[in-house]
N, C-alpha and C positions, 0 to 999 in steps of 0.2 A: 484581570483577564476579561476580554470582550465576550459578550454573550454568544457571538458567532463561533468563537473558538470552542466554547463549551459544547456546542452542537457537534462539531467535528470530533471532539474528545469522546463524546458518548457513542457516536457511530464507530469510531476506532475501537473502543472497548468492546462493543457488541460483536463486531466482526472478528476481532482478535480472539475473543472468548469462544466464538463458534468455530474458528479455525483450530484452536487448541483442542476443543472437545472432539472435533471430527478427526484430527490427526491422532489423538489418543485412541480412538475407536478403530480407525482404519489404516493409519500410517500414511495417509495421503492428504494433500492440500488441494481441494477442488478449485478450479478456475472460477467457478460461480461465486466463490467467496473471496478469492485473492484479487481478482480484477476490480471489483468494487472498492476494495481497500486501496488499491493503487490509484484509482481515479479520485477517490475521496482525498487522498493525500495531495494529489496535484491540485484539486479544486481548493483545498485548504490554502495553498500558497497563492492561488489566483485571488482569493478573497482577502486573506489576512496579510500576506507579505509578497506582493507581486514582484519586488526587486529580486527575490531569490527563486523566481520561477524557472529560469534557465538551469540552475543547478538541480532543482527538484525534478526536472524532466530528464536531465543527463544521467542522474543516478540510476533510475530504472533501466535506461537504455544500456548503460555500462554493465549493470548487473546481469541483464539478459544476455548481452553479447558475450560476457565472460563465461557464463554457464553454457551457452550454446556452443562456444568454442571448445570447451572441455568435452561436451557431448560428441562433437564431430571429430575430435582427436581420438 
């Protein structure tokens, strides 16, 4: 495992732990923690595996559009 991947894994674990704790206490997932997690994931693919960058960008777009579509229905 490259050292750069380890950096992203540590950031992922910290942000996911904070999100789990905050969700347990309030029942909400704040954007100030979710958005950095999203950008960290996309940056991971830019640095580690740029060939899969299009699918790593399309995933969040599809997820957001599906949830926004459910909301508007």
